[in-house]
DSSP file (Angstrom, degrees, kcal/mol; ACC not computed):
  #  RESIDUE AA STRUCTURE BP1 BP2  ACC     N-H-->O    O-->H-N    N-H-->O    O-->H-N    TCO  KAPPA ALPHA  PHI   PSI    X-CA   Y-CA   Z-CA
    1    1 A M    >         0   0    0      0, 0.0     3,-1.5     0, 0.0    94,-0.1   0.000 360.0 360.0 360.0  12.1    0.0    0.0    0.0
    2    2 A S  T 3   +     0   0    0      1,-0.3    93,-0.1    92,-0.2    94,-0.1   0.806 360.0  44.4 -66.2 -26.4    3.0    2.3   -0.2
    3    3 A G  T 3  S+     0   0    0     92,-0.1    -1,-0.3     2,-0.0    92,-0.1   0.259  86.3 129.8 -98.9  12.9    1.7    3.7   -3.5
    4    4 A A    <   -     0   0    0     -3,-1.5   141,-0.1     1,-0.1     3,-0.1  -0.320  62.5-108.8 -69.2 148.8   -1.9    4.1   -2.4
    5    5 A R        -     0   0    0    139,-0.3   139,-2.8     1,-0.1    -1,-0.1  -0.468  35.7-103.1 -74.2 145.9   -3.7    7.4   -3.0
    6    6 A P  B     -A  143   0A   0      0, 0.0   137,-0.3     0, 0.0   124,-0.1  -0.404  46.5 -98.6 -63.3 147.0   -4.5    9.6    0.0
    7    7 A A        -     0   0    0    135,-1.6    81,-0.1   122,-0.3    80,-0.1  -0.378  42.4-101.0 -67.9 145.2   -8.1    9.4    1.0
    8    8 A A     >  -     0   0    0      1,-0.1     4,-2.1    -3,-0.1     3,-0.2  -0.360  25.5-123.5 -66.5 146.1  -10.4   12.2   -0.2
    9    9 A R  H  > S+     0   0    0      1,-0.2     4,-2.4     2,-0.2     5,-0.2   0.892 111.2  52.6 -59.3 -41.9  -11.2   14.9    2.3
   10   10 A W  H  > S+     0   0    0      1,-0.2     4,-2.5     2,-0.2    -1,-0.2   0.861 108.7  50.9 -65.7 -33.9  -15.0   14.4    2.0
   11   11 A R  H  > S+     0   0    0      2,-0.2     4,-2.7    -3,-0.2    -1,-0.2   0.899 108.7  51.4 -68.5 -39.6  -14.6   10.6    2.6
   12   12 A L  H  X S+     0   0    0     -4,-2.1     4,-2.3     2,-0.2    -2,-0.2   0.921 112.7  46.0 -61.0 -43.8  -12.5   11.4    5.7
   13   13 A L  H  X S+     0   0    0     -4,-2.4     4,-2.4     2,-0.2    -2,-0.2   0.930 113.6  47.9 -65.2 -45.6  -15.2   13.7    7.0
   14   14 A A  H  X S+     0   0    0     -4,-2.5     4,-2.2     1,-0.2    -2,-0.2   0.889 112.4  49.6 -64.1 -38.7  -18.0   11.2    6.2
   15   15 A A  H  X S+     0   0    0     -4,-2.7     4,-2.6     2,-0.2    -1,-0.2   0.908 111.2  49.5 -65.4 -41.7  -16.1    8.4    7.9
   16   16 A A  H  X S+     0   0    0     -4,-2.3     4,-2.3    -5,-0.2    -2,-0.2   0.906 112.1  47.8 -64.3 -41.0  -15.5   10.5   11.0
   17   17 A L  H  X S+     0   0    0     -4,-2.4     4,-2.3     2,-0.2    -2,-0.2   0.886 111.8  50.3 -67.3 -38.4  -19.2   11.5   11.1
   18   18 A T  H  X S+     0   0    0     -4,-2.2     4,-2.4     2,-0.2    -2,-0.2   0.931 112.4  46.4 -64.0 -45.8  -20.3    7.8   10.7
   19   19 A D  H  X S+     0   0    0     -4,-2.6     4,-2.8     1,-0.2    -2,-0.2   0.878 111.8  52.0 -64.4 -37.2  -18.0    6.7   13.5
   20   20 A A  H  X S+     0   0    0     -4,-2.3     4,-2.5     2,-0.2    -2,-0.2   0.909 110.3  47.9 -65.4 -41.4  -19.2    9.5   15.7
   21   21 A A  H  X S+     0   0    0     -4,-2.3     4,-2.1     2,-0.2    -2,-0.2   0.921 114.3  46.2 -65.1 -43.2  -22.8    8.5   15.2
   22   22 A L  H  X S+     0   0    0     -4,-2.4     4,-2.5     2,-0.2    -2,-0.2   0.918 113.5  49.1 -64.5 -43.4  -22.0    4.9   15.9
   23   23 A G  H  X S+     0   0    0     -4,-2.8     4,-2.7     1,-0.2    -2,-0.2   0.887 110.3  50.9 -63.7 -39.3  -20.0    5.8   19.0
   24   24 A T  H  X S+     0   0    0     -4,-2.5     4,-2.5     2,-0.2    -1,-0.2   0.906 110.8  48.7 -64.4 -41.4  -22.8    8.1   20.2
   25   25 A A  H  X S+     0   0    0     -4,-2.1     4,-2.2     2,-0.2    -2,-0.2   0.926 113.3  46.7 -64.5 -44.4  -25.3    5.3   19.8
   26   26 A L  H  X S+     0   0    0     -4,-2.5     4,-2.5     1,-0.2    -2,-0.2   0.916 113.6  48.6 -63.6 -42.7  -23.1    2.8   21.6
   27   27 A W  H  X S+     0   0    0     -4,-2.7     4,-3.1     2,-0.2     5,-0.2   0.903 109.7  52.6 -64.3 -40.6  -22.4    5.3   24.4
   28   28 A T  H  X S+     0   0    0     -4,-2.5     4,-2.4     2,-0.2    -1,-0.2   0.932 111.5  45.8 -61.8 -45.6  -26.1    6.0   24.8
   29   29 A L  H  X S+     0   0    0     -4,-2.2     4,-2.2     2,-0.2    -2,-0.2   0.927 115.3  46.5 -62.1 -45.2  -27.0    2.3   25.1
   30   30 A A  H  X S+     0   0    0     -4,-2.5     4,-2.2     1,-0.2    -2,-0.2   0.902 112.8  50.1 -64.8 -40.6  -24.1    1.7   27.6
   31   31 A A  H  X S+     0   0    0     -4,-3.1     4,-2.5     2,-0.2    -1,-0.2   0.897 109.5  51.1 -65.7 -40.0  -25.1    4.8   29.6
   32   32 A M  H  X S+     0   0    0     -4,-2.4     4,-2.6    -5,-0.2    -1,-0.2   0.927 111.2  47.6 -63.4 -43.4  -28.7    3.8   29.8
   33   33 A W  H  X S+     0   0    0     -4,-2.2     4,-2.0     2,-0.2    -2,-0.2   0.879 111.0  52.0 -65.7 -36.5  -27.8    0.3   31.1
   34   34 A L  H  X S+     0   0    0     -4,-2.2     4,-2.0     2,-0.2     5,-0.2   0.931 112.2  45.5 -63.3 -44.6  -25.4    1.9   33.6
   35   35 A L  H  X S+     0   0    0     -4,-2.5     4,-2.3     1,-0.2    -2,-0.2   0.889 111.6  52.1 -66.3 -38.8  -28.2    4.1   34.9
   36   36 A V  H  < S+     0   0    0     -4,-2.6    -1,-0.2     1,-0.2    -2,-0.2   0.868 113.4  45.5 -64.1 -35.5  -30.7    1.2   34.9
   37   37 A A  H  < S+     0   0    0     -4,-2.0    -2,-0.2    -5,-0.2    -1,-0.2   0.834 122.5  33.9 -76.2 -32.7  -28.2   -0.8   37.0
   38   38 A V  H >< S+     0   0    0     -4,-2.0     3,-1.2    -5,-0.1     4,-0.3   0.903 108.2  58.4 -92.8 -46.3  -27.3    2.0   39.5
   39   39 A L  G >< S+     0   0    0     -4,-2.3     3,-1.7     1,-0.3    -3,-0.1   0.816  95.2  61.2 -65.3 -34.8  -30.3    4.1   40.1
   40   40 A P  G 3  S+     0   0    0      0, 0.0    -1,-0.3     0, 0.0    -2,-0.1   0.780  99.0  59.9 -63.6 -21.6  -32.8    1.5   41.4
   41   41 A W  G <  S+     0   0    0     -3,-1.2     2,-0.3    -4,-0.2    -2,-0.2   0.604  85.2  99.2 -78.9 -10.6  -30.4    0.8   44.3
   42   42 A R    <   -     0   0    0     -3,-1.7     4,-0.1    -4,-0.3    -3,-0.0  -0.593  47.2-177.3 -79.5 134.1  -30.7    4.4   45.4
   43   43 A R  S    S+     0   0    0     -2,-0.3    -1,-0.1     2,-0.1    -4,-0.0   0.631  70.5  49.4 -99.9 -19.5  -33.2    5.1   48.3
   44   44 A H  S    S-     0   0    0      1,-0.1     3,-0.1     3,-0.0    -1,-0.0  -0.823  96.1 -93.1-118.1 156.8  -32.7    8.9   48.3
   45   45 A P        -     0   0    0      0, 0.0     2,-0.2     0, 0.0    -2,-0.1  -0.280  53.9 -91.8 -62.1 155.2  -32.7   11.4   45.5
   46   46 A L        -     0   0    0      4,-0.1     2,-0.2    -4,-0.1    -4,-0.0  -0.477  41.3-154.3 -69.6 135.3  -29.4   12.3   43.9
   47   47 A D     >  -     0   0    0     -2,-0.2     4,-2.3    -3,-0.1     5,-0.2  -0.436  36.4 -89.0 -98.3-177.4  -27.5   15.2   45.4
   48   48 A V  H  > S+     0   0    0      1,-0.2     4,-2.4     2,-0.2     5,-0.2   0.885 126.4  50.8 -62.5 -41.6  -25.0   17.4   43.6
   49   49 A L  H  > S+     0   0    0      2,-0.2     4,-2.3     1,-0.2    -1,-0.2   0.904 110.6  49.3 -64.3 -41.3  -22.0   15.2   44.6
   50   50 A D  H  > S+     0   0    0      2,-0.2     4,-2.6     1,-0.2    -2,-0.2   0.903 111.4  49.5 -63.8 -41.1  -23.8   12.1   43.3
   51   51 A L  H  X S+     0   0    0     -4,-2.3     4,-2.5     2,-0.2    -2,-0.2   0.894 110.5  50.1 -65.2 -39.3  -24.7   13.9   40.0
   52   52 A A  H  X S+     0   0    0     -4,-2.4     4,-2.3     2,-0.2    -2,-0.2   0.914 112.7  46.9 -64.6 -42.4  -21.0   15.0   39.6
   53   53 A L  H  X S+     0   0    0     -4,-2.3     4,-2.4     2,-0.2    -2,-0.2   0.916 113.1  48.4 -65.6 -43.1  -19.8   11.5   40.2
   54   54 A L  H  X S+     0   0    0     -4,-2.6     4,-2.3     2,-0.2    -2,-0.2   0.902 111.5  50.0 -64.3 -41.2  -22.3   10.0   37.8
   55   55 A S  H  X S+     0   0    0     -4,-2.5     4,-2.1     2,-0.2    -1,-0.2   0.903 111.0  49.6 -63.2 -41.6  -21.4   12.6   35.1
   56   56 A T  H  X S+     0   0    0     -4,-2.3     4,-2.6     2,-0.2    -2,-0.2   0.914 111.1  49.1 -63.6 -43.1  -17.7   11.9   35.5
   57   57 A M  H  X S+     0   0    0     -4,-2.4     4,-2.2     1,-0.2    -2,-0.2   0.892 110.8  49.6 -65.2 -39.8  -18.4    8.1   35.2
   58   58 A L  H  X S+     0   0    0     -4,-2.3     4,-1.9     2,-0.2    -1,-0.2   0.877 111.3  49.6 -67.2 -36.6  -20.5    8.6   32.1
   59   59 A T  H  X S+     0   0    0     -4,-2.1     4,-2.3     2,-0.2    -2,-0.2   0.929 111.3  48.5 -65.7 -45.4  -17.8   10.8   30.5
   60   60 A L  H  X S+     0   0    0     -4,-2.6     4,-2.7     1,-0.2    -2,-0.2   0.866 108.2  55.5 -62.7 -36.0  -15.1    8.2   31.3
   61   61 A L  H  X S+     0   0    0     -4,-2.2     4,-2.5     2,-0.2    -1,-0.2   0.923 108.6  47.7 -60.6 -44.6  -17.3    5.5   29.8
   62   62 A G  H  X S+     0   0    0     -4,-1.9     4,-2.1     2,-0.2    -2,-0.2   0.902 112.4  48.5 -63.3 -42.1  -17.5    7.5   26.6
   63   63 A V  H  X S+     0   0    0     -4,-2.3     4,-2.6     2,-0.2    -2,-0.2   0.922 112.4  48.6 -64.8 -44.2  -13.7    8.0   26.5
   64   64 A M  H  X S+     0   0    0     -4,-2.7     4,-2.7     1,-0.2     5,-0.3   0.917 111.1  49.8 -63.7 -43.4  -13.0    4.3   27.2
   65   65 A L  H  X S+     0   0    0     -4,-2.5     4,-2.6    -5,-0.2    -1,-0.2   0.910 112.1  48.9 -60.5 -41.7  -15.4    3.2   24.5
   66   66 A H  H  X S+     0   0    0     -4,-2.1     4,-2.4     2,-0.2     5,-0.3   0.938 112.9  46.2 -62.7 -48.6  -13.8    5.6   22.0
   67   67 A V  H  X S+     0   0    0     -4,-2.6     4,-2.4     1,-0.2     5,-0.3   0.932 116.4  44.3 -62.8 -46.6  -10.3    4.5   22.8
   68   68 A V  H  X S+     0   0    0     -4,-2.7     4,-2.6    -5,-0.2     5,-0.4   0.935 113.3  51.1 -64.9 -46.3  -11.2    0.8   22.7
   69   69 A Y  H  X S+     0   0    0     -4,-2.6     4,-2.0    -5,-0.3     5,-0.3   0.948 117.6  37.1 -56.0 -53.5  -13.2    1.1   19.5
   70   70 A H  H  X S+     0   0    0     -4,-2.4     4,-2.2    -5,-0.2     5,-0.5   0.886 118.2  49.0 -72.1 -39.1  -10.5    3.0   17.5
   71   71 A T  H  X S+     0   0    0     -4,-2.4     4,-2.0    -5,-0.3     5,-0.3   0.941 115.2  43.1 -67.0 -46.3   -7.5    1.1   18.9
   72   72 A V  H  X S+     0   0    0     -4,-2.6     4,-2.1    -5,-0.3     5,-0.3   0.935 120.4  40.2 -66.7 -46.4   -9.0   -2.4   18.3
   73   73 A L  H  X>S+     0   0    0     -4,-2.0     4,-2.4    -5,-0.4     6,-1.0   0.935 120.9  40.7 -73.2 -45.3  -10.4   -1.7   14.8
   74   74 A I  H  X5S+     0   0    0     -4,-2.2     4,-0.8    -5,-0.3    25,-0.5   0.916 120.5  45.7 -67.5 -41.5   -7.5    0.4   13.5
   75   75 A G  H  <5S+     0   0    0     -4,-2.0    24,-0.4    -5,-0.5    25,-0.3   0.867 119.1  41.1 -68.3 -36.1   -4.9   -1.9   15.1
   76   76 A G  H  <5S-     0   0    0     -4,-2.1    -2,-0.2    -5,-0.3    -3,-0.2   0.934 140.0  -2.3 -80.8 -48.4   -6.6   -5.1   14.0
   77   77 A C  H  <5S-     0   0    0     -4,-2.4    -3,-0.2    -5,-0.3    -2,-0.1   0.422  90.4-113.5-128.2  -0.3   -7.7   -4.4   10.4
   78   78 A G  S  <<S+     0   0    0     -5,-1.0    12,-2.9    -4,-0.8     2,-0.4   0.507  86.8  82.8  83.0   3.2   -6.7   -0.8    9.7
   79   79 A Q        -     0   0    0     -6,-1.0    -2,-0.2    10,-0.2     2,-0.2  -0.999  60.9-148.7-143.4 141.0  -10.3    0.5    9.4
   80   80 A T     >  -     0   0    0     -2,-0.4     4,-2.5     8,-0.1     5,-0.2  -0.451  47.8 -94.3 -88.7 176.8  -13.2    1.6   11.7
   81   81 A V  H  > S+     0   0    0      1,-0.2     4,-2.3     2,-0.2     5,-0.2   0.919 127.8  49.7 -61.1 -43.7  -16.7    0.9   10.6
   82   82 A G  H  > S+     0   0    0      1,-0.2     4,-1.3     2,-0.2    -1,-0.2   0.900 111.7  48.0 -61.9 -41.1  -17.0    4.4    9.0
   83   83 A K  H  >>S+     0   0    0      2,-0.2     5,-2.7     1,-0.2     4,-0.6   0.866 109.3  54.0 -68.2 -35.9  -13.7    3.9    7.1
   84   84 A M  H ><5S+     0   0    0     -4,-2.5     3,-0.9     1,-0.2    -2,-0.2   0.929 108.4  49.4 -61.7 -44.7  -14.9    0.4    5.9
   85   85 A L  H 3<5S+     0   0    0     -4,-2.3    -1,-0.2     1,-0.2    -2,-0.2   0.806 117.7  40.2 -65.1 -29.3  -18.1    1.9    4.5
   86   86 A L  H 3<5S-     0   0    0     -4,-1.3    -1,-0.2    -5,-0.2    -2,-0.2   0.303 113.5-109.4-107.7   9.2  -16.2    4.7    2.7
   87   87 A G  T <<5 +     0   0    0     -3,-0.9    58,-2.6    -4,-0.6    59,-0.6   0.909  69.1 137.2  70.3  44.1  -13.2    2.7    1.4
   88   88 A I  E   < -B  144   0A   0     -5,-2.7     2,-0.3    56,-0.2    -1,-0.2  -0.960  28.8-174.2-123.1 140.7  -10.5    4.2    3.7
   89   89 A A  E     -B  143   0A   0     54,-2.6    54,-3.2    -2,-0.4     2,-0.6  -0.962  20.6-134.4-128.8 151.4   -7.7    2.4    5.5
   90   90 A V  E     +B  142   0A   0    -12,-2.9     8,-0.7    -2,-0.3     2,-0.3  -0.930  35.9 166.0-105.4 123.5   -5.1    3.7    8.0
   91   91 A V  E     -BC 141  97A   0     50,-2.5    50,-2.5    -2,-0.6     5,-0.1  -0.833  40.8 -90.0-129.5 166.2   -1.6    2.5    7.3
   92   92 A R  E >   -B  140   0A   0      4,-3.0     3,-1.3    -2,-0.3    48,-0.3  -0.268  48.3-102.8 -64.9 165.1    2.0    3.3    8.3
   93   93 A R  T 3  S+     0   0    0     46,-1.6    -1,-0.1     1,-0.3    47,-0.1   0.844 125.8  55.4 -60.9 -31.4    3.7    5.9    6.2
   94   94 A S  T 3  S-     0   0    0     45,-0.2    -1,-0.3     1,-0.0   -92,-0.2   0.635 123.6-106.1 -76.3 -13.0    5.6    3.1    4.6
   95   95 A G  S <  S+     0   0    0     -3,-1.3    -2,-0.1     1,-0.3     3,-0.1   0.310  78.9 124.4 106.9  -7.7    2.4    1.4    3.7
   96   96 A G  S    S-     0   0    0      1,-0.2    -4,-3.0    -5,-0.1    -1,-0.3  -0.226  73.5 -69.9 -77.9 172.1    2.4   -1.5    6.2
   97   97 A P  B     -C   91   0A   0      0, 0.0    -1,-0.2     0, 0.0    -6,-0.2  -0.291  39.8-130.0 -62.2 148.0   -0.4   -2.2    8.7
   98   98 A A     >  -     0   0    0     -8,-0.7     4,-0.6   -24,-0.3   -23,-0.2   0.922  37.6-157.4 -67.7 -45.4   -0.7    0.3   11.5
   99   99 A G  H  >  -     0   0    0    -25,-0.5     4,-1.8   -24,-0.4   -23,-0.1   0.006  33.8 -75.2  81.6 165.5   -0.8   -2.2   14.4
  100  100 A Y  H  > S+     0   0    0    -25,-0.3     4,-2.4     2,-0.2     5,-0.2   0.856 126.2  54.5 -70.4 -36.6   -2.2   -1.7   17.9
  101  101 A G  H  > S+     0   0    0      2,-0.2     4,-2.2     1,-0.2    -1,-0.2   0.941 112.7  42.2 -63.2 -47.7    0.6    0.6   19.2
  102  102 A R  H  X S+     0   0    0     -4,-0.6     4,-2.5     2,-0.2    -1,-0.2   0.857 112.1  55.9 -67.6 -34.3    0.3    3.1   16.4
  103  103 A A  H  X S+     0   0    0     -4,-1.8     4,-1.9     2,-0.2    -2,-0.2   0.916 108.8  47.0 -63.7 -41.4   -3.5    2.9   16.7
  104  104 A L  H  X S+     0   0    0     -4,-2.4     4,-2.4     2,-0.2    -2,-0.2   0.911 111.6  50.4 -66.3 -41.5   -3.3    3.8   20.3
  105  105 A L  H  X S+     0   0    0     -4,-2.2     4,-2.5     1,-0.2    -2,-0.2   0.888 108.7  53.5 -60.5 -38.3   -0.9    6.7   19.6
  106  106 A R  H  X S+     0   0    0     -4,-2.5     4,-1.8     2,-0.2    -1,-0.2   0.891 108.6  48.6 -64.4 -39.4   -3.4    7.8   16.9
  107  107 A V  H  X S+     0   0    0     -4,-1.9     4,-1.7     2,-0.2    -2,-0.2   0.917 111.3  49.6 -66.6 -42.6   -6.2    7.9   19.4
  108  108 A L  H  X S+     0   0    0     -4,-2.4     4,-1.5     1,-0.2    -2,-0.2   0.886 109.7  51.7 -63.9 -37.8   -4.1    9.8   21.9
  109  109 A G  H  X S+     0   0    0     -4,-2.5     4,-1.6     1,-0.2    -1,-0.2   0.859 105.9  55.1 -63.9 -35.6   -3.2   12.3   19.1
  110  110 A G  H  X S+     0   0    0     -4,-1.8     4,-1.8     1,-0.2    -1,-0.2   0.851 103.0  56.3 -64.1 -34.2   -6.9   12.6   18.5
  111  111 A G  H  X S+     0   0    0     -4,-1.7     4,-2.2     1,-0.2    -1,-0.2   0.881 104.5  52.0 -63.2 -38.0   -7.3   13.5   22.1
  112  112 A L  H  X S+     0   0    0     -4,-1.5     4,-1.7     1,-0.2    -1,-0.2   0.866 105.5  55.6 -65.3 -35.0   -4.8   16.4   21.6
  113  113 A C  H  <>S+     0   0    0     -4,-1.6     5,-3.1     1,-0.2     7,-0.4   0.897 107.8  48.7 -62.5 -39.2   -6.9   17.5   18.6
  114  114 A V  H ><5S+     0   0    0     -4,-1.8     3,-1.8     1,-0.2    -2,-0.2   0.920 109.0  52.6 -65.6 -43.0   -9.9   17.7   21.0
  115  115 A L  H 3<5S+     0   0    0     -4,-2.2    -1,-0.2     1,-0.3    -2,-0.2   0.795 108.4  50.7 -64.5 -27.6   -7.8   19.7   23.5
  116  116 A T  T ><5S-     0   0    0     -4,-1.7     3,-1.4    -5,-0.1    -1,-0.3   0.206 119.1-112.7 -93.5  16.2   -6.8   22.2   20.8
  117  117 A L  T < 5S-     0   0    0     -3,-1.8    -3,-0.2     1,-0.3    -2,-0.1   0.847  76.3 -47.0  57.1  38.5  -10.5   22.6   19.9
  118  118 A G  T > <S+     0   0    0     -5,-3.1     3,-1.7    -6,-0.1     4,-0.4   0.361 106.4 120.0  91.2  -4.7  -10.0   20.9   16.5
  119  119 A L  G X   +     0   0    0     -3,-1.4     3,-1.2    -6,-0.3    -2,-0.1   0.786  67.3  67.8 -64.1 -25.3   -6.9   22.8   15.4
  120  120 A G  G 3  S+     0   0    0     -7,-0.4    13,-2.9     1,-0.3    -1,-0.3   0.653  94.7  57.5 -68.4 -14.2   -5.0   19.5   15.2
  121  121 A K  G X  S+     0   0    0     -3,-1.7     3,-1.5    11,-0.2     4,-0.5   0.582  81.1  88.8 -89.7 -11.6   -7.2   18.5   12.2
  122  122 A L  T X> S+     0   0    0     -3,-1.2     3,-1.8    -4,-0.4     4,-0.7   0.849  74.5  66.2 -58.0 -37.8   -6.3   21.5   10.1
  123  123 A P  H >> S+     0   0    0      0, 0.0     4,-2.4     0, 0.0     3,-0.6   0.776  88.1  70.2 -57.6 -22.6   -3.2   19.8    8.5
  124  124 A V  H <4 S+     0   0    0     -3,-1.5    -2,-0.2     1,-0.2     8,-0.1   0.858  98.4  50.3 -59.6 -33.8   -5.7   17.4    6.8
  125  125 A L  H <4 S+     0   0    0     -3,-1.8    -1,-0.2    -4,-0.5    -3,-0.1   0.751 121.3  30.8 -74.7 -24.3   -6.8   20.4    4.7
  126  126 A F  H << S+     0   0    0     -4,-0.7     2,-0.3    -3,-0.6    -2,-0.2   0.573  97.5  86.2-118.1 -11.4   -3.3   21.4    3.6
  127  127 A T    ><  -     0   0    0     -4,-2.4     3,-0.9     1,-0.1     5,-0.0  -0.696  69.4-134.0 -96.0 148.4   -1.1   18.3    3.5
  128  128 A R  T 3  S+     0   0    0     -2,-0.3    -1,-0.1     1,-0.2    -4,-0.0   0.857 108.2  47.0 -65.4 -36.6   -0.8   16.2    0.4
  129  129 A E  T 3  S-     0   0    0      2,-0.1  -122,-0.3  -123,-0.1    -1,-0.2   0.469 107.8-125.1 -86.3  -1.2   -1.1   12.9    2.4
  130  130 A R    <   +     0   0    0     -3,-0.9     2,-0.5    -7,-0.2    -6,-0.2   0.901  50.9 163.3  58.4  45.6   -4.1   14.3    4.4
  131  131 A R        -     0   0    0     -8,-0.3    -1,-0.2    10,-0.1    -5,-0.1  -0.845  20.6-163.2 -99.8 125.3   -2.5   13.7    7.7
  132  132 A G     >  -     0   0    0     -2,-0.5     4,-2.4    -9,-0.1   -11,-0.2  -0.271  44.8 -82.6 -89.7-175.3   -3.8   15.4   10.8
  133  133 A L  H  > S+     0   0    0    -13,-2.9     4,-2.4     1,-0.2     5,-0.2   0.881 130.0  55.1 -57.6 -40.5   -2.0   15.8   14.2
  134  134 A S  H  > S+     0   0    0      1,-0.2     4,-1.9   -14,-0.2    -1,-0.2   0.895 110.4  45.1 -63.5 -39.0   -3.0   12.3   15.2
  135  135 A D  H  >>S+     0   0    0     -3,-0.2     5,-1.8     2,-0.2     4,-1.7   0.869 111.1  53.3 -71.7 -36.1   -1.5   10.8   12.1
  136  136 A L  H  <5S+     0   0    0     -4,-2.4    -2,-0.2     2,-0.2    -1,-0.2   0.907 111.8  45.7 -63.4 -41.1    1.7   12.9   12.4
  137  137 A I  H  <5S+     0   0    0     -4,-2.4    -2,-0.2     1,-0.2    -1,-0.2   0.907 119.4  40.0 -67.1 -42.7    2.1   11.6   16.0
  138  138 A A  H  <5S-     0   0    0     -4,-1.9    -2,-0.2    -5,-0.2    -1,-0.2   0.615 105.5-122.0 -85.6 -13.2    1.4    7.9   15.1
  139  139 A G  T  <5S+     0   0    0     -4,-1.7   -46,-1.6     1,-0.2   -45,-0.2   0.872  70.4 124.6  73.1  36.1    3.3    7.9   11.8
  140  140 A T  E   < - B   0  92A   0     -5,-1.8    -1,-0.2   -48,-0.3   -48,-0.2  -0.702  42.4-161.3-120.6 172.8    0.2    6.8    9.9
  141  141 A R  E     - B   0  91A   0    -50,-2.5   -50,-2.5    -2,-0.2     2,-0.5  -0.980  22.5-118.7-153.2 146.2   -1.8    8.0    7.0
  142  142 A P  E     - B   0  90A   0      0, 0.0  -135,-1.6     0, 0.0     2,-0.3  -0.747  36.4-176.4 -87.1 130.8   -5.3    7.5    5.6
  143  143 A V  E     -AB   6  89A   0    -54,-3.2   -54,-2.6    -2,-0.5     2,-0.4  -0.885  28.6-109.4-126.5 157.5   -5.4    5.9    2.2
  144  144 A S  E     - B   0  88A   0   -139,-2.8  -139,-0.3    -2,-0.3   -56,-0.2  -0.683  24.3-176.3 -83.6 134.4   -8.1    5.1   -0.3
  145  145 A V              0   0    0    -58,-2.6   -57,-0.2    -2,-0.4    -1,-0.1   0.258 360.0 360.0-113.9  10.3   -8.7    1.3   -0.8
  146  146 A T              0   0    0    -59,-0.6    -1,-0.1   -60,-0.1   -58,-0.1   0.405 360.0 360.0-107.4 360.0  -11.3    1.6   -3.5
């Protein structure tokens, strides 16, 4: 895959939106089951501290689901569900499979993109290989497989 074409920008955006929708649906289901499991055991109404703890746990649940989803799928087959639907694979710069270590680095780089309010994604618009901050950190690139 060393000679593969970079993925089109619109495909990258559509894949990211598809993965976000799927992740939101999975998080919603997991959060509902967590609330169903926890709230019936309560005898008193939730106070502010309980709500803060519950909010923190739900946020951590979302972060863990995101990290596991992207690390396992990118590390295992080079594609998330959104990337599979749109014909995109994530490979090393040399063209080899990304692997689990690089996939985890890519997720952590994506976290930096979130912390910079999306500025880490700007290089996708201006680089020939369409690599964002997460790809620069992990040494990966998105390529078209169709």
